[in-house]
N, C-alpha and C positions, 0 to 999 in steps of 0.2 A: 375349484379343483379339490380333491381329496390329498391326504398325506402321501399315499400310494402313487398318485399321479405325479404330484411333484417330485417324489424321489424318483419315478422312472424318467421324467423329463430331464431332471439333473443329472443322472446317470448317461441320458443319451448325450447331453450337452458335454459332460467330461469325456466320453468317449470319442466324439466327433473331434473335439479339441485336440485329443491326445497325439495326433500324428506329427505336429510342427516340430516338435522337439527331436524326434527321430528324423525327419527330414532334414534338419539343419545337420544333426550329427552325420547322416550319411554324406552329406555334400562336403563336410570338413574332411570327413574320412577320405574320400575319393580324391577330391582336388590336392588335399594335403599329402596324399600317398603319390599321386602322379607328380606332384612338384618335387618331392622328396627323391622318387626314382630317377627324375631328370637330372637332379642335381648329383647324386651318388654314382650316377651311370654316364653321366656327362652326354646326355640326351638333348637336343634343342627341345624345350617344352612344347613348341608348335608342332612338333613330331609325335610327341607321345599323345597328342588329341588327334592325330590324323594316321592311325592305325587301319588295316584292314578295310573293312566296309566304309569307314570314314574317308579314307583316302579316295575310295571310289566317288563318294558322293563330292568331295573337294573337286575333283575332276570334272563332274557333270557341271557344277557350278562354273567353274572358269572356262571350260572347253566346250561344253554341250555333249551330246548323245554320240556313243560310237560303238561298235562292237567290242567287248560283250556288254557293255553298260545298258542296254536296252533291258537287262534283267530287272533294272531298278526303277520303280515306278515315278511320275514325275512330280507328285504334289510336294513333298518334302524339299528335294532338291530346288525345285522352284520356288518355294518361299524363302529358303536361304540365300538363292539369287536375288529375291525381290528386296530382303530385309537388307542385303549386303549393299545392293545398290543405292537404297535409301539412305545409307550411312556414309555414302561417298564412294563405294566401290572399291576399297584399299583395304579392309580388315581380311585378315585370313578367313576362308571359308568354315574352317573347322571351329574358330571361335566364335562366329555368327551361330553356326549350327548348335555348338553347346550352350550358348546363351538362349537360343529359341527352344531347345530341348527341355532346359531347365525351367523357362518360364511355362512350358506347357506341364511339366510334372507339378510344378506348383500350382497352375490353374487346375489342374485333375484333383489335388489334395483339397482345393479350396472349394471347388464345386461339389465334391464329394461329401465333405463334411457339412457342406450347406444342405445338399440334399437329405443328408440322415437325420437333420434337425427338423424336417418339413413334416415328417408323419411316418407311418409304417414302412418299413424298410423290407425289400426283397430279399431273401437269402442270396448272398454273395455280391450284392451290388455296393455294400459298404461293411466295413468290419464292426463287428459287435463289441470287440475288446482291442485293447491295446497291442494285444500279440498278434491279431490279424493284421493291423499295419505293421508290425515288426516283419512278419514273415513275407508280406509283399514287399517291403523297402528294401529288406535285406536277402531277397532272393539271389541266386548265383551271379546273375548278369545284369544286375540293377543298374549298374553303371550306364548302360546303353539308355536307360531312361533320363539320362540329364547331359548326354555328350553328342556328339556329331552323327546321330543315329536316327533312324524313323521313329522309334520306340514312344519317345515323349509324346510326339504330336499325334501317333496312333492311340496312344493311350486316351488322351484327353477325347478325341473325336469317338472312340469306340464306347468310352462311358457315356459322353453326352447323348450318341445315337440310342444306347440301351435305355438310359434313364429316361429319354423323352417317349420312348415306345412304351415305357412301362406305366406312363401316367396319360397316355392317349394323345401326345403332342405328335401327329403323323408328320406334319410338314417338316418342323425343326428336326426330327428323328430321320426322316427321308434325306434331308441336306445332309446330315452328318454322315450318314450310312454312304451318300454318294462319294463325299470326301475321303471316307474310309478306304473305298475302291480304288481311289487315286494314289493312296499312299503305301498299302501293302496287299498282298494276295489274301490274306487271312480277312480283309474287308469283306469277302464274300459271305463268310462265315457270321460276320457281324450283321450283315443284311438278313440273312435267314432268321437269327436270334431275334432282332429287332422286329421283325414281320409277326413272328410268333408270340412276341410279349405284347404286341399292338392288339394282335387277333385275340387272345386270351383274355382280354380285359371285356368282350362281349358276351353276352347270356347265350345268345344263340347262333347256331351253327352257321346261318345265312350272314349275320354280321361278322362273323368270324372269317368267312371266306371272303367277305368284301374289303375287310381291313388288311388281310394278307395279301390279298390280290394287289391292293392298291400300292401297298409298301413293296411288293414285289416288282409291280411295273416301274415304279419309280428307279428301283435299283439297277433294273434291267436296261432303262435309260441311260442310267449313270454309265454302266459298264459298255454301253454301246459308245458313248462319248469317249471312253478309255480308248476303244477299238479304233475309232475315227482318229484320235491323235496318235496313235501308233500308227496307223496308216499313212497320215499326211506327213510325218517325219520319217518315218523308214521305209514305206512302200508295203508293209506287211502289218496286218492288223493285230497278228499275234506274235509280235517280234519280241515282246517282253517273255513269252513263254519259251520261244526258240533260243533265246540267249541264256536261260537258265539250263540250258544241256550243257554248257561250259563246265559247270560243277559235277560232281560226281553223283549218279542217279542209279537206282537200281532198274534193271532191263526186265525186270519181270516180276509177278507176283511172289514167287520162290525168293527173288532177289532182296525183296522189301522185307520179308519175314526174316531171311536169313541174317539181314542186318544187325537183327537184334542180339546175336551172339557173335558180330562181326566175323561172318563168314564171307564177305564178298572181296572181290579180287585186290581192292586197295588196302584191305586191312590185313598189314603184315607186323606181328609182333604184339606183344601185351600194350594196351593204351589204358592206362589209369583213369585218364579224364574221360574217356568215353564210357567206361564203367560207371563212372559217377553222374555222367549224363543219363546213362539206363537208371540208375538209382534213382534221381530226378525224376525221369519218366514214368517209373512206376510208381511213385508218390502223386504224380499228377493224375495218373489213371485212378488211382483210389479216391482221391478226394474229388476228382472230376465224376466218378460215379456217385458218390455221396450227394454231391451236387444236383446230378442229374436225378436222384430220387426226392430232391426237396424242390426243384425247380427246372422243368424240362427243358425250357428255352435257354438258359444259361449253362446248362449242364451240356446240352447239345453242342453249344457254342466250344465249351471247352474240350469236349471229347472230339470234335471234329479238327479242331487246332492239333491234337495229338495224332490223330489218324493221318492226317495229311503229311506229317513228318516220314511216315514209313517209307514212300516211294524214294526219299533220299537216299535209302539205303543203310541209315543208322541215324540215330539221334544226337549227330555231332553238333546241330545248332540248337539242341534242347533249352539250354540255359536262357539264350537270346529270345528263341521264339515264346517261351512261357514267360518271360519279364512283364509282358503287357496284358496276362490272363488274370486281372484283379480278381475275378469272382472265384477262382479255385485258391489262390493264394489266401484271400481273406477267409474262405472256409476252412482252410488247413490252419491258419493261425488262430481262428476261433477253437477251432477242435482241441489245438495244443494248449490252450488256456485252460481246459478242463482236465488236463492230464497231472500226474504228480508232479511237484515242484522240481524233482532230481530228472526225471525226463524233459520238462520244459526247458531247464537250463543247459542240459547236456545237448538238446537240439539247436538252442540258441547260439551256443558257442561253436557247434561245428557249422551252422549256417554263415556267422561272422567271418569264420575261418574260410570257408570256400568263397563266399564274396570278396574277401581281401585277396585270396589267390587269384580269382578272375579278373578282378581290377587291375591287379599288377600285371598279369599276364598280357592284358591288353596294351598297357605301357610300354613293355619290353616286345611287342610283337610275337607273342606266342598266341596260338589260337584259343580265344576267351570263352566262346559264344555257346 
């Protein structure tokens, strides 16, 4: 091996190992902030970990499904229930969920860095610079990756599905895609991207079609299993979709578009947080297009994940919905690494500030997603 190859290998190893310090800093920052907030505001620490959707997941673990909790897919609360029962059935669900999600985040970092060491990397599958890891880990709602939410689990499963597909491991990828479908609605987009990644490895259109069809059929079988679960438990195979109507949604294409400038009936007065989510969504779009030009499968996954938010009538969940989109976050961070130092550190400070504010908002029950 020549000096150039050795240098490149050393650089890859350095970059792949770089996120662990950031991960430790993130966890100390967030859990420290929550502990400080609980003490300063006299909030029970367990309540700080049980806000918004976390409380819904706790209810699912303790009491099972009821309206409108059918909107939440079963894998994550089911795993929390299983782990909790294995530990004696007495721990608060939010504690078990936070521990499980933190383990998933650590598993993602370990798997991703190991994957990066093994050979050529697809654009967006792993960070090429420490800035890529920084932008991913300090995205606005990254607290959801290690708290009582589905994000940590989905992050691990979606990366595994896409990584296996990109290396031609069809059956492991299909299993992980199936688990994604039982975790979040976004799993449908992971299924499409994984099928495309598997197909594009083949030289001929016939072989591509076979691989895409194989992955698609297995994903459809898994989705059918989800429908059977919904039907057996609620009497309606599409109960998870119907229950989501309890939240604000646009009632027309125009309503979906109008939400971009907060023109729907529930938008009253100026909301700075929604403006920040639109700014985040605009950056998501720009870097999603950049990724699309380099890798069509991953770019499609990112852009579909943005497009599907429009029927909600605004980007009120953009911080959280984008937290698991590691390909676009890695690309954005790696691009930032090439910019002038003043711009890099200005953006870094703004990201840390926004991340801190969203994490604090979660603790005090202000809408943080």
